[in-house]
N, C-alpha and C positions, 0 to 999 in steps of 0.2 A: 494735185492728187489729194483727195480728202481722206484723212485717216479717221476711222471710226473706233473710238476706244470702248472696250467692253467694260461693263460695270460689274464688279465683284464685291460690292460693299458687304453683302451678307457673309461672303466667304472670308473676307478680311476680319470681320468681327469674330467669326468662329475661331480663326487661328489665334487671335488675341486672347480669347477666353481659354483656349487650350494651353497657350503659353503661360497664362497666369496660373492655371491649375498645376501645370508641371512645376513651375517655380514654387508654388505653395507646397507641393508634395516634397520637393527637394528640401524646402525649409523645414517641413515637418520631420523628415528623415534626419536632417542635420541636427535639428533641435533634440530629437530623441537620442541621437548618437552622443551629442554633447552632454545631455542629461545622464545617459548611461555611463559615459566616461567620468563625469563629475561624481556620480554615485559610487563608481568603482574606486576612484581616487580617495573619496572620503572614507569608504569602507576599509580600504587598505591602510590609510593613515590611522583610522580608529583602531583597526585590528593590531597594528604595530604598537600603538600606545597601550592597548589593552593587554597585549602579551608581555610588554615590558613591565607591567605591574607585578608579575610573578617574581622576577628577580629582586624587585624592590621589597616585596614581602619576605622573600628568603633572607634578605639582609637583616630584617628584623628578627628572624629566627636565629641567625648567627649571633646577633647581639644578645639574645636571650640565653643561648647556649654558653656564650662567653661568661655571662654573669653566673649561670648555674655551676660552671666548672672553674670559676675563679679561685676558689678555695681548695683546689686539689693539688697543691704544690708537691706533695710527697706521695701522691696517689692514695696512700692508705690513711692519712690523717686529715680528713675533710671536715671543715667547719660548716655550719649552716650557711647555705648560699644567700640567705636573706640578711646577713649580718651588716652589710654596708650598702644598702640599696640607694639611699639618697645621695651618698658620696659619688655614686656612679651614674647619677642622673635619673634614677628610677623613683617612682612614688613609694611612700611607705605602704606596708601591707595594710590593705583595707579590711573592713569588717567581713567582707566576702572572701577573704584570704587571697587577694590578688594584688599584683603590682603592675604598673603600666609605664610605658615610655614611648615618646614620639621623637623622630629624628629625621632631618633632611639627608637625602642620599646624594642627589646631584640636581642642580638647578632647582626646580620646584617639586621634584619627586620626593616623596617621604613615606615612611612607614609608621604605623601605629601598632604597638605590640603589647599584649597582656600575658603575664605568667600567672596561671592559676595553681596554687600550691595545695594539692589535695592532701588532707591529713592522712598520714600512714600510707600514701601512695606516691606516685611520681608526678612531677609538675607537667602541666599542659601548656603549650605555647600557642597563642593565637595571634597571627600577624597579618595586618592589612597593608597592602602596597597601594599607594595612591599616586596616580600619574595624571597631570592636567592635560586636557585635550581641547583645542580651540575649534569651536563649531562656527562655520561660515554659512550665511544664507546662500540660496542657489545662485551660482555663477560668480560669487564674490571672489573665489580663487582664480577666476578667469580675468579679473580686472587688475591692471597693473597697480593702481593706487587703492589697495584694499583698505586703507585707513578710512576711506569714505564710506565703507560698508560696515554695518553693525555686525559684531561677532559676540559670541558668548563662550566662556571657558567653563568646562565641566570637569569634575574629577572622576576618572575611571578607577574603580576600586576592585581589587580581587583579594580574597582573604584565604589564608591557609591555616590549618590547625595541625600541630605536631604533638603526638603523645611521646613523652620521653621515658626512657628506662636507664638503668645503669649498666655499663659494660663491665662484666666480671673480670677481675684480674686473673682468676684461676678458672677459666672455662674449659680447660683440658687437663688430663692427667699429666701429660708431658708436652710441653710446648717449647720449641727451639727456633733459633734463627737458622741454624745449620744442620749438619748431619746428626742422625740418631742411630746409634749402633748397639745391638745386643749380641754379645759374644758368649757362647756357651749356654744359649737358651735364655728364656725370660718369660714373664707372665705379667699382664696388665689387665685389671678388671676394675669394677666400681662397686660402691655401696652408697647408702645415704644415711648419715648419722642422725638425721631428723625424721626418718621414716622407720617405724617399727617393723615394717614388712621387709626392709632392706638392711637391717642392722639388729644387733642384740645389745640393748641398753646403750645405743649410740655407737657401738663398736663394730668393727668389721667381722664378719663370719662367712666362711666359704660356703656355708649352707644357704646364705641369703645374698650371695653376690649378684651383681647386676651387670648389664652389658652396655653401659653408657660412657665408658672410658674413651677418651680421644687422645691419640698420639699424633701430634701435628708439628710440622716444620715449614718455615717460609722458603726453604731452599728448593730450587728446581734442578738440582744436580742429579746425576744418575750414578749411584742410587741416592735417594734422600733418606730412606730408612733401610737399614741393612742389618744382617746378623747371621749367626751360625747356630746349629742346634735347633731345638724346638722352641719356637716363639709363639705364644698364645696371647692374642689381644681381643678381649671381650669388649668390642665397641667399634671404633672407627679409626682409620688412618687418613690423614690429610697432608698434602704436600703443596709446594709452590707449583706454578704452571709448568707442566711437563715433567714433574718429579716422579720418581719410581720407587717401588718397594721391592728389593731384591736381596739375595744372600745365598749362602751355601746351605743354610738350614731350611727348616720347614715352617713357613708362616701360616697360621690359622687365624684369620681376622673376620669377626662377624658376631652374630648374636649368640646367646647361651647354647642353643641347640647346635649351631654350626661348629663352635669351638669345642663343646663337650664331646662331639662326635669325632674330634681330631680331623675335621675336614681341611685338607690343604688348600691354600690360596685365600683370596679375599671374596667374601660374600658380596653378591651384587648389591649396590646402593650403600655399601659400607666404606667407600673410599671416594675421594675427589682430589683434584689438583688445583683448587682455587683458593688455597689458604694464603692470605696476604694480610698479616697483622703487624702493626707497629708495636714494638716493646719499648716504651719510654724508660729512660734511666731514672733511678731514684735520686732525689736531691739529698744533700746532707741535711739531717734534721736540725731544726732550730728549737732550742729549749734552754731552760736554766739547768745546767748540768750539776749533778753531784759527782765530784771528780773521781772518787774511787769507792767501791763497796767496802763494807766492813768485814771483819772476820768474827767468828763466834760459834758457840755450841747451841744447837736447837734440837730438842727432842733426844738429847744424848749423843748427837752426832756432831763432830767438829768439822766446820766448813771453812774452806780457804776464802771463799767469797760469799757474803750474805747480801742479797739484793732485796731490799724492803720495798714493798709496793705502796699504793695510795693509802692504804689503811694506816700506815705508819707516818707517811709524810703529809697526809692531808691534802693531796692534790689528785687530779684525775689520772695522772700518769707521771712516773718518775723516770728521768733520763740520767743514766750513768755514762761517764766517759772513761773507758778503760780498755786494756787488752785482756784477753783470756788465753792463757797458754798453760795447760794442765799436764803434769807428768806424775808418775808414781801413783799415789792414792789421793791426789788432790780432787776436791769436789766443790760445787757451788750449790746454793739453794735460792730459789725465787719464791718469795712468800709475801702475803699481805695484800695481794691484788695485782694490778697491771704494772709491769716494769718494762722499760726500754733501755737498751744498751747501745751506745755508739762506740764503735771501734774505728778510730781515725786511720787515714792512710799512713802507712808506716808502722801501724800496730800489728798485733798478732791475734789469731783465733785458731786454737787447736786443742784437741783432747786426745788422750792416749788410752790404751787398754787399762781398765781399772779406775778411770776418772769419769766423771759425769756431771751434768747439771740437773738438779732435781727441781721440778716445777711442782710446788705444793698445790693441793686441791684448792680451787677458787682463785688461783693466780694465773697469769699469762706472761709470756716473754716475747718481745720483739727485739731483734738484733739488727742494727744497721751497720754493715761491715764494710770499711774502706780498706782493710788489709788486702794485700795482693792475692793471698792464698788462704783458703780455709781447709784444714785437715781435721777430720773427725773420725775417731775409731772407737770400738767397743760400744758400751752403752750410750755414751754421748749425752742423751737426754732421757730422763727417767720420769715416769708417772704422767706423761702427757697422754690423756685419754681422748682428746679431740684435736683434730688438725688445726682448729682455730686458736688453740692455746699457745702455739709456738710458731713464730715466723722469722725467717732469716731473709734480709734484704741486702743484696750485694750492691754496693755503690759502684760507680763506673770504674774505680780503681781496683775492684775485685775481679780478677780474671781467671781464677782457678778454684774449684771446689772438689775435694776428694773425700768420699766416705769409704772407709777401708775396714777389713777384718770383720765382715759380717755385721757392721753397724746397722742398727735399726733406727728409724726416724718417723715420728708422728708429728706432722706439722706441714708448713708450706715453705717453699724457697723461691724467691724471685731474684734472679741475678742474671740479667740479659747480656752482660759482657763476659760472663764466666764460662769456661769449659768445665763441664761436670763429669766426674768419673766415679763410678760405684764399683767396688771390687769385692770379691769374696761373698757372694750371695746376699747382698744387702736387701733390706725390706723397707719400703717407704709407704706410708699411709698419709694421704693428703693430696698435694699437687706440687709440681716442680716446673719452673721456667728457667731456662739457661740459654747460652749461646749454642752449645753443642752438648750432646749426651753420649757417654760411652760406658756401657755396663758390661762387665766381664765376669765369667764364672756364674752366670745366672743372676737375675735380679727380679724382685717381685714388687709390683706397684699396685696399691689399692687407692683408687681415686674416690674422694668424698664428694659426691654430687651436690651436697648441701653448700659447698664453697661457691658454686655458681650463683647461689641465691643469697646466702647470708654472709659470704666472704667479702673482702675488700674489692673495690672497683676502681676503674681508671677515670670515672666521671660519667656524666649524663650524655646519652646519645639518643637519636631519634629512633623510635620503634615503629611509628606509623605516620603517614602524611596524607592529608586530604584537603581538597578545596571545599569551603563552606560558604554559606551566605554571611555577609558581614554583620556582626553583632552591633546593636545600637550603641553599646559602650565604646566601640572603636570609632564609630562615625562621629562621635562627639569630641574626640580628642583633637587638639590643635596641632599643626605641624611644628 
């Protein structure tokens, strides 16, 4: 039997061409997919490196803030932040009023930071975070032995700029860690000693009162602020998360119109529960002490203690180490300029009816008190016309402060570990910070808004943050 074979040569060639086309199509799709995956992998890796540049830049900001705040050991006695630049690895202040530093963070990551010291203003921090990124040619990352492939390392740089400001020590009329109590009524308002529209010759006047007083506490207890009788707060009340304002009396908290109309309750937008502030302790001051003040007669008045200021001693500030415990008709005078008094732990600080400390015009008094308790009665302090002229700082060992028998006080008190008690209709002008507050038989508080601007601060903080294009000056710094 003879088998005749059909000839399909043309058909076989067509199948072969189709197969080649299909393989080519698959190769194209596979190549495109590999390229896409490679591109995505590179983009992800680059994005991760790019994003990590921001934390590196922020490390530079932290370094700068540490320098700015290095000389705030006692909060209120700050030296110029630029005093020890080179010792801390920073460059000397340039003709353009800037200082720079570069520092490795981890591996090859580094930041380059500049502090611009604006005369009469607040320093500006500009920090660039630099993160190296290895660029491979196409497909190099798919090859096991990538050492045979050429690569290049580029620096991914992101720069942030931070405007600083100072954090006021007395940003509120009353600020506490714990409970604030008004028993028998109370009144809190504000004025501004630097504004003629809100003061009379820098003094408080009820005809020019303002409504910017803040009563604030960190506690989230129920209640956080409490009282009885009629309590008027011309301003705001702030508590810790979940804190409440309650009592058996009538609270009226709000602006001038709200409180003047005796509107009960809290005006909308005049309260919040997000107050969360750290009150750092005051450190024991360091200075060359004059052990005890002298006695003497000045202007026909015999004084038990005479504190002479810088005009007498020839220094910018004079520090006395002593106790103050006045009875009978004993009295003291502060004259000749700025005076600081250190009362060590175990010492005493008290005045009684008929006794007082007279602060002469042109002088000021700061008392750093380590005594466990402060008790002030009667006049206590005389002739203080501005809250900035008298300051009491309670050291960590000071745990109790009592103002009794209608004592009046113009000044500031910062004693974060002390429980503060005001009895007998006491009147305060300035600002107060304590662990807790308890006012009985009514109390009046006039907050000087100028303290938030011209008063002492706890140091520099960031007021604004933005990402900017990297300045040429930063690009030229070595890691």
